[in-house]
C-alpha positions in Angstrom: 29.8 -71.1 -24.9 33.1 -69.4 -25.8 36.3 -70.9 -24.3 38.8 -68.6 -22.7 42.2 -69.4 -21.2 43.4 -67.3 -18.3 46.8 -67.2 -16.6 46.7 -66.4 -12.9 49.9 -65.7 -11.0 48.9 -66.7 -7.5 50.1 -66.2 -3.9 47.1 -66.7 -1.6 43.4 -66.1 -1.0 43.3 -63.0 -3.2 44.1 -65.1 -6.3 41.8 -68.0 -5.1 39.0 -65.4 -5.1 40.0 -64.3 -8.6 40.0 -67.9 -9.9 36.7 -68.6 -8.2 35.2 -65.6 -9.9 36.5 -66.7 -13.3 35.2 -70.2 -13.1 31.7 -69.0 -12.0 31.4 -67.2 -15.4 28.0 -67.7 -17.0 29.2 -66.4 -20.4 32.5 -68.3 -20.9 34.0 -71.7 -20.3 37.2 -70.5 -18.5 40.3 -72.7 -18.3 42.7 -71.4 -15.7 46.5 -71.8 -15.9 48.0 -71.1 -12.5 51.6 -70.2 -11.6 51.4 -70.7 -7.8 53.5 -70.2 -4.7 52.5 -73.7 -3.4 50.0 -76.5 -4.2 47.0 -74.5 -3.1 44.2 -77.1 -2.9 41.6 -74.9 -4.6 43.9 -73.9 -7.4 45.1 -77.5 -8.0 41.5 -78.7 -8.2 40.3 -76.0 -10.6 43.3 -75.3 -12.8 43.7 -76.7 -16.4 47.4 -76.6 -15.6 49.1 -75.8 -12.3 52.8 -75.2 -11.7 54.5 -74.4 -8.4 57.1 -71.5 -8.5 57.9 -70.9 -4.8 59.7 -67.6 -5.4 57.4 -66.5 -8.2 60.5 -65.9 -10.3 59.3 -64.0 -13.4 61.6 -65.9 -15.8 60.1 -69.2 -14.6 56.6 -67.7 -14.9 57.3 -66.7 -18.5 58.5 -70.2 -19.3 55.2 -71.6 -18.1 53.3 -69.0 -20.2 55.4 -69.8 -23.3 54.7 -73.6 -22.9 50.9 -72.8 -22.9 50.7 -69.6 -24.9 48.4 -71.1 -27.6 45.7 -71.7 -24.9 46.1 -68.5 -22.9 44.1 -65.4 -23.9 45.4 -63.1 -21.1 47.0 -63.1 -17.7 46.2 -61.5 -14.4 48.6 -60.9 -11.5 47.8 -60.7 -7.8 51.0 -60.5 -5.7 53.3 -57.5 -5.8 56.7 -59.2 -6.2 56.3 -60.3 -9.9 54.6 -56.9 -10.7 57.5 -54.7 -9.4 60.0 -57.1 -11.0 58.4 -56.6 -14.5 56.4 -59.8 -15.2 54.1 -57.9 -17.5 56.9 -56.4 -19.6 58.6 -59.8 -19.9 55.6 -61.9 -20.7 54.1 -59.5 -23.2 57.5 -59.1 -24.9 58.2 -62.8 -25.3 54.7 -64.2 -25.9 52.5 -61.3 -26.9 49.9 -62.3 -24.3 48.3 -59.3 -22.7 48.8 -59.0 -18.9 46.5 -57.3 -16.5 48.8 -55.5 -14.0 51.0 -52.4 -14.3 54.3 -52.4 -16.1 57.4 -52.3 -14.1 57.7 -48.6 -14.8 54.2 -47.8 -13.7 54.3 -50.0 -10.6 54.3 -47.1 -8.0 54.6 -49.7 -5.2 58.3 -50.3 -6.0 59.5 -47.1 -4.3 58.0 -45.5 -1.2 60.3 -42.5 -1.7 59.1 -41.9 -5.2 55.5 -42.1 -3.9 56.1 -39.3 -1.4 57.9 -37.1 -4.0 55.0 -37.7 -6.5 52.4 -36.8 -3.9 54.5 -33.8 -2.8 54.2 -32.5 -6.4 50.5 -33.3 -7.0 48.6 -33.3 -3.6 51.2 -32.3 -0.9 48.4 -32.0 1.7 48.1 -35.9 1.7 51.7 -36.4 2.8 52.5 -36.6 6.5 55.7 -34.8 7.4 58.6 -37.0 6.1 62.3 -37.1 5.5 64.3 -39.3 3.1 67.6 -40.7 4.3 69.9 -41.7 1.5 73.1 -43.6 2.4 75.1 -41.4 0.0 74.4 -38.3 2.1 76.1 -39.6 5.3 79.7 -40.4 5.9 79.2 -42.7 8.9 76.6 -44.5 11.0 77.0 -41.9 13.7 76.2 -39.1 11.3 73.1 -40.9 10.2 72.1 -41.5 13.8 72.4 -37.8 14.6 70.2 -36.9 11.6 67.6 -39.4 12.6 67.5 -38.3 16.2 67.3 -34.7 15.1 64.2 -35.5 13.1 62.7 -37.4 16.0 63.3 -34.4 18.2 61.0 -32.2 16.0 58.3 -34.8 15.9 58.2 -36.1 19.5 59.3 -39.6 18.3 56.0 -40.1 16.4 57.7 -42.0 13.6 57.1 -44.6 11.0 60.2 -46.1 9.4 59.9 -47.4 5.8 62.5 -48.9 3.4 62.3 -47.4 0.0 61.7 -50.8 -1.7 59.3 -53.6 -0.5 62.1 -56.2 0.0 64.7 -54.3 1.9 65.4 -54.9 5.6 62.7 -55.6 8.2 60.0 -53.7 6.4 57.8 -50.9 7.9 58.3 -50.2 11.6 56.0 -48.0 13.7 56.8 -46.3 17.0 54.9 -48.0 19.8 54.3 -51.1 17.8 57.7 -52.3 16.7 60.0 -50.2 18.9 59.6 -48.4 22.2 62.9 -46.4 22.3 65.2 -44.7 19.9 67.8 -47.4 19.9 65.3 -50.0 18.8 64.1 -47.5 16.1 67.6 -46.9 14.8 68.4 -50.7 14.7 65.2 -51.1 12.6 66.3 -48.1 10.4 69.8 -49.6 9.9 68.4 -53.0 8.8 67.0 -51.2 5.7 69.6 -48.3 5.4 72.3 -50.8 4.5 70.3 -51.6 1.3 69.4 -48.1 0.3 67.2 -45.1 1.1 64.9 -45.1 4.1 62.0 -42.8 4.6 60.8 -41.7 8.1 57.3 -40.2 8.3 55.3 -38.8 11.2 52.8 -41.3 12.6 49.3 -39.8 12.0 46.1 -40.3 14.0 42.9 -41.2 12.4 40.7 -44.0 10.9 41.9 -46.0 7.9 40.2 -46.9 4.7 41.3 -48.8 1.6 40.5 -47.4 -1.8 40.7 -49.6 -4.9 39.9 -49.0 -8.6 40.0 -51.0 -11.8 41.8 -49.3 -14.6 42.2 -49.8 -18.3 45.0 -47.2 -18.8 42.5 -44.5 -19.9 39.8 -44.7 -17.3 39.8 -45.3 -13.5 36.7 -47.1 -12.1 36.5 -46.7 -8.3 35.4 -49.6 -6.2 33.7 -49.3 -2.8 35.8 -48.4 0.2 36.8 -51.2 2.5 38.3 -51.3 6.0 41.3 -53.6 6.7 42.3 -55.1 10.1 46.1 -55.1 10.3 46.6 -55.9 14.0 46.9 -59.6 14.9 44.5 -59.7 17.9 41.1 -58.6 19.0 40.7 -54.9 20.1 43.5 -54.0 17.6 46.2 -55.4 19.8 49.4 -57.2 18.9 51.7 -56.7 15.9 50.7 -55.6 12.4 50.1 -58.4 10.0 49.2 -58.8 6.3 45.6 -58.3 7.2 43.3 -60.4 9.5 40.1 -59.4 7.7 38.1 -56.5 6.2 34.6 -55.3 5.6 32.5 -53.4 3.1 29.2 -51.7 3.7 26.2 -52.1 1.5 27.1 -48.9 -0.4 30.5 -47.5 -1.4 31.1 -45.5 1.8 32.3 -46.9 5.1 30.0 -46.3 8.2 32.5 -43.9 9.9 33.0 -41.8 6.8 30.8 -39.3 4.9 29.9 -38.9 1.3 32.3 -35.9 1.2 35.1 -38.0 2.6 34.6 -40.5 -0.2 34.4 -37.8 -2.9 37.7 -36.3 -1.6 39.3 -39.8 -1.9 38.2 -40.1 -5.5 39.4 -36.6 -6.2 42.9 -37.3 -4.8 43.2 -40.6 -6.6 42.1 -39.1 -9.9 44.8 -36.4 -9.6 47.4 -39.1 -9.0 46.1 -41.2 -11.9 46.1 -38.2 -14.3 49.8 -37.6 -13.5 50.7 -41.2 -14.0 48.6 -41.5 -17.1 50.6 -38.6 -18.7 53.8 -40.6 -18.2 52.6 -44.1 -19.5 48.9 -44.7 -20.3 49.4 -48.3 -21.4 51.3 -49.2 -18.3 48.3 -48.7 -16.0 46.1 -51.7 -16.2 44.5 -53.8 -13.5 44.4 -52.2 -10.0 47.4 -49.8 -10.3 46.2 -47.6 -7.4 45.2 -49.4 -4.3 45.5 -46.6 -1.7 45.6 -46.7 2.1 44.0 -43.5 3.4 44.2 -42.3 7.0 41.3 -39.9 7.7 42.6 -37.3 10.2 41.3 -34.2 11.9 41.9 -32.3 8.6 43.0 -33.5 5.2 43.1 -37.3 4.6 46.6 -38.6 4.5 48.0 -41.3 2.2 49.8 -44.0 4.1 50.9 -45.9 1.0 49.9 -46.7 -2.6 50.1 -50.3 -3.9 50.0 -51.5 -7.5 47.8 -54.6 -7.2 44.5 -55.7 -5.7 44.3 -55.6 -1.9 44.5 -58.8 0.1 42.0 -59.1 1.8 40.1 -56.1 0.4 39.5 -57.3 -3.2 37.7 -60.3 -1.7 35.0 -57.9 -0.4 34.4 -57.0 -4.0 34.7 -60.0 -6.3 31.9 -62.2 -4.8 29.3 -59.4 -5.4 30.6 -58.3 -8.9 27.5 -58.3 -11.2 29.6 -58.0 -14.4 31.3 -61.1 -15.8 35.0 -60.8 -14.7 36.1 -62.1 -18.1 34.3 -59.2 -19.8 35.8 -56.8 -17.3 39.3 -58.1 -18.2 38.7 -57.8 -21.9 37.6 -54.2 -21.5 40.7 -53.5 -19.4 42.8 -54.9 -22.2 40.9 -53.0 -24.9 40.9 -49.7 -23.0 37.1 -49.2 -22.8 36.2 -50.0 -19.2 33.9 -47.2 -18.0 32.0 -48.8 -15.1 31.3 -51.9 -13.1 28.2 -52.9 -11.1 28.0 -54.6 -7.7 25.2 -56.2 -5.8 23.8 -54.1 -3.0 25.3 -56.2 -0.2 27.7 -55.9 2.7 30.7 -58.3 2.8 33.0 -59.4 5.6 36.3 -61.2 5.1 38.0 -63.0 8.0 41.2 -65.0 8.0 42.1 -68.1 9.9 45.9 -68.2 10.6 48.5 -70.6 12.2 49.2 -70.5 15.9 52.6 -68.7 15.5 51.2 -66.0 13.1 51.3 -62.6 14.8 53.3 -64.1 17.6 50.2 -65.8 18.9 52.2 -68.4 20.8 54.1 -65.7 22.6 51.0 -63.7 23.4 48.8 -66.6 24.5 51.0 -69.6 25.4 48.1 -71.2 27.4 46.1 -71.5 24.2 48.7 -73.2 22.0 48.1 -76.9 21.2 51.3 -78.1 19.5 49.6 -81.4 18.6 47.0 -79.6 16.6 49.5 -77.7 14.5 50.5 -80.7 12.4 47.0 -82.0 11.8 45.4 -81.7 8.4 42.9 -79.0 7.6 39.4 -80.0 6.8 37.5 -77.5 4.7 34.6 -79.9 3.7 32.0 -78.6 6.1 32.8 -74.9 5.5 32.6 -75.4 1.7 29.4 -77.4 2.2 27.8 -74.4 4.0 27.7 -72.5 0.7 24.5 -74.4 -0.3 22.9 -73.9 3.1 23.6 -70.1 2.9 22.6 -69.8 -0.8 26.1 -69.0 -1.9 26.6 -66.3 0.7 29.7 -68.0 2.0 32.9 -68.2 0.0 35.9 -70.2 1.3 39.3 -69.1 -0.1 42.4 -71.2 0.7 45.5 -69.1 1.1 48.7 -70.5 2.7 47.5 -74.1 2.5 49.4 -76.9 0.8 48.0 -80.1 -0.8 50.1 -83.1 0.2 48.7 -86.2 -1.4 45.1 -86.1 -0.5 45.5 -84.0 2.7 45.8 -80.3 3.2 48.2 -78.6 5.6 48.7 -75.1 6.8 52.0 -73.3 6.1 53.4 -70.3 7.9 51.2 -67.4 6.6 47.5 -66.6 6.6 45.9 -70.0 5.9 42.3 -69.5 4.7 39.8 -66.8 4.5 36.0 -66.9 4.6 33.8 -64.2 2.9 30.3 -63.6 4.3 27.8 -61.8 2.2 24.7 -60.2 3.7 22.1 -57.5 3.6 24.1 -55.6 6.3 27.5 -55.7 7.9 26.4 -57.7 10.9 24.7 -60.4 8.9 27.8 -60.7 6.7 30.0 -60.9 9.7 28.0 -63.7 11.4 28.0 -65.6 8.1 31.8 -65.3 7.8 32.3 -66.5 11.4 30.0 -69.4 10.8 32.1 -70.5 7.9 35.3 -70.2 10.0 33.8 -72.3 12.8 33.3 -75.1 10.3 37.0 -75.2 9.4 38.8 -77.9 11.4 42.4 -78.9 12.1 45.8 -77.3 12.1 45.2 -75.3 15.4 44.1 -72.3 13.3 42.7 -69.2 15.0 41.1 -65.9 13.9 40.1 -62.5 15.2 36.5 -62.5 16.5 35.9 -58.7 16.2 36.4 -58.0 12.5 33.5 -55.7 11.5 31.9 -56.0 14.9 29.4 -53.3 15.9 31.7 -52.3 18.8 34.7 -51.8 16.5 32.7 -49.8 14.0 31.1 -47.6 16.7 34.5 -46.9 18.1 35.6 -45.7 14.6 32.5 -43.5 14.4 33.3 -41.9 17.8 36.9 -41.4 16.9 36.0 -39.6 13.7 33.5 -37.4 15.6 36.2 -36.3 18.0 38.7 -35.7 15.2 36.2 -33.6 13.2 35.7 -31.4 16.3 39.4 -30.5 16.6 40.2 -27.0 15.6 
């Protein structure tokens, strides 16, 4: 069996899933070299070499690669920070090891303003109404305030405020979620405006889908649509999070969308891809276009485009990938990936998170058990269920840290469980069964990810939207 060395730059469950898929290879003996944000217990156990780089600094990552370059055949990157900072450019230049992620130039995620301007050129109908506010255009805070308020007047305050870059200010803010009046909105706006351009978009109504595709620079290979759950609590209440879970149906179309909706998504993404490919073919490798669509009463709108696999959405895909992931990666590097095959199965991903994630302690103070927060996490029973469920459960540690022989939760999403089944409900029940087996740390999870009630509500909502003139 051929030996292959793979570098994985890791942040959480997404990368744990990638590593798990590599080490399950039936064609290769894979040695994984992990540059990690913390001592993830799964990664520590399964890595040939493991290094902790808390800020995922690309210079430190490159030093780790250089020290092991004779054993690494290629690298793959999950988190956005190293990608937008140019980790591929640096590693390939210094070591010659091919990296599977976009180059810095091709990482469209680095600028929300440039995304909007690109879409305005190619498929303007996918843009919601928006305005870019550049600090150079305003002489004072008062002048900027007047301009923001004038825009709000014409859009009845239905606003989403976004910093141009992923690391500026407080991040994305949504009217009704993060602020309830104009003063709060403008404070949020200023937190990013001090660092650079801010874009304000009209908040659009609809149902969301996540579109992902593998890419070798020449070809784009669409993956099935998934549905992410951003809100912290059941019934889509509470603040937005990094994603509390997601689901995929047996096929590639979500239950509340049509085959035509899916075809329109593919058409739009292909037009964006062709434009980007004309600028830099070699720069587009990995998952350079992970697109959040909002399906509205008319044309689907693009909420944002990311330059890496989705977390949690890629975890709906990897456990049912029929192709060997090593072969997929080699084809991406060589530029001859034309298709991938998946098992005919539904998948549901659900996260367990710490008690203060999503302001849980503030929303449900009666449920908080401070004594539980500091207890170790026990994944033994959950992992053991994999045999009972014939490998239909996958447990992917995320923001967990190995300290000695015990595992503790950190501040972000702690651990995800993927359930695989012949339909969405079976996959959901399987995911929940795995979550129930995880003990310690006072962790909690949404209970309605992929529930029939939630899916039916999405179907009804789309039916109403389609009837609008």
